[in-house]
C-alpha distance (Angstrom), angle and dihedral (degrees) to the residues before:
residue distance angle dihedral
X1 . . .
X2 3.79 . .
X3 3.75 132.1 .
X4 3.75 132.2 -171.5
X5 3.78 124.0 -164.8
X6 3.78 95.6 -167.5
X7 3.80 135.4 34.3
X8 3.79 115.2 -89.1
X9 3.82 124.6 -154.4
X10 3.80 116.4 -110.4
X11 3.81 121.5 -146.3
X12 3.81 99.7 -137.7
X13 3.80 90.8 179.7
X14 3.81 90.9 60.7
X15 3.80 90.3 48.4
X16 3.81 91.5 52.4
X17 3.81 94.2 43.9
X18 3.80 93.5 51.2
X19 3.83 92.7 40.7
X20 3.79 87.1 -128.6
X21 3.77 121.2 176.9
X22 3.80 113.6 -136.3
X23 3.79 118.9 -157.8
X24 3.77 119.3 -175.5
X25 3.76 124.6 -152.7
X26 3.74 137.6 171.9
X27 3.76 130.3 -152.5
X28 3.74 135.9 -176.5
X29 3.84 127.2 -130.8
X30 3.81 93.8 -116.5
X31 3.80 95.1 45.7
X32 3.82 95.3 89.0
X33 3.80 91.2 62.9
X34 3.80 90.2 53.8
X35 3.82 94.2 54.7
X36 3.82 103.4 31.2
X37 3.80 93.8 94.4
X38 3.82 92.1 50.9
X39 3.81 92.2 47.4
X40 3.81 91.0 51.7
X41 3.79 92.4 45.5
X42 3.82 93.8 49.8
X43 3.79 100.8 29.6
X44 3.82 93.1 139.7
X45 3.82 89.6 63.1
X46 3.78 94.3 48.7
X47 3.81 92.2 44.2
X48 3.82 88.9 65.3
X49 3.81 88.8 66.5
X50 3.81 90.3 67.2
X51 3.79 113.0 84.2
X52 3.83 98.1 177.1
X53 3.81 137.1 25.0
X54 3.78 112.6 -165.0
X55 3.83 125.9 -175.9
X56 3.80 116.0 -122.2
X57 3.80 89.0 -116.3
X58 3.84 86.6 67.6
X59 3.82 97.1 40.2
X60 3.82 91.9 134.4
X61 3.82 88.1 65.2
X62 3.81 89.1 53.0
X63 3.80 90.2 55.2
X64 3.80 91.2 47.0
X65 3.80 90.2 53.0
X66 3.78 93.3 49.7
X67 3.80 92.8 46.7
X68 3.82 94.5 49.5
X69 3.82 111.1 84.7
X70 3.80 110.9 -122.4
X71 3.81 95.2 5.7
X72 3.80 97.7 107.0
X73 3.78 143.3 6.7
X74 3.81 102.6 -157.1
X75 3.80 123.3 -0.1
X76 3.80 119.6 -161.5
X77 3.80 121.4 -167.2
X78 3.79 111.0 -146.6
X79 3.78 129.4 -153.3
X80 3.80 105.8 -152.7
């Protein structure tokens, strides 16, 4: 989940050069409570969305994955 309180500039040139696909979404603060039960019940389906799990001790690798086009779908940093 990410939230921004102010507009941020977007480098459209970088998006075009990397042939990145941008998908926008919007959520609401109470939404998580509406879907938590379904996520828990079908966790094996949602787990397939995660391409990489990286321990916090290697958080720099997580950033590298997210900043490399095509390297990862969804990166989760874990705190074991």
